[in-house]
N, C-alpha and C positions, 0 to 999 in steps of 0.2 A: 440774745437770750441769757448769756452768761452774766452780763451786767445787770439785767433785770432781777435775776435770782440773787445776785450779790446784794443789791439794794433791798430786796424783800427780806432776806435773812438778817441784814444789818438792822433794819427797822424792828423786826420781831425780837431779836436778841437784845438790842439796846433798850427797847421799851420794857422788857422783862427785867433787865438790870436796874433801870431807873425806878421801876415800881418797887422792887424788893429793897433797894437801898433807901428809898423814901419811906417805906413802911418801917424799916429797921430804925431809922432816925426819928420817926414820929412826925415827919413833915408831910405836907400834902403832896400828892403826885402832880407833877407839872409836865404836861405832854410836850411842850416845846423843848424842855431839857432833854427828854428822850429822843426827840427828832434831831436835835443838834448832835447828840452822841451818835445817832445812826448815820448822819452825814459824815462825821469824822471817821467812823468805822468803815463805811463804804468806800470813801476815798482812799484810806489806808490799804484796804484789801485790794482795790483795783490797781493801785500803784505797786504793791508788793507782787501781785499776781502777774501783771503784764511787764513790769520792768525789772525789779530786783531779783525775783525768784524764778525768772523765765528759764526753762530748760534749753540747753544748747542742742541743736539738731546735728546729728552725725552725717 
């Protein structure tokens, strides 16, 4: 469930970012660019959450 929510929010946030940046630049919105950014964000969040920033158990 944790991975599904990470992927969901990565898609939502990255599509919003891609839409705003393309609107500010006067360029057409390209869905594939937003989905590529979502994949990068999701992988980074999963790696950070499970590996690098994992809390140590006492």
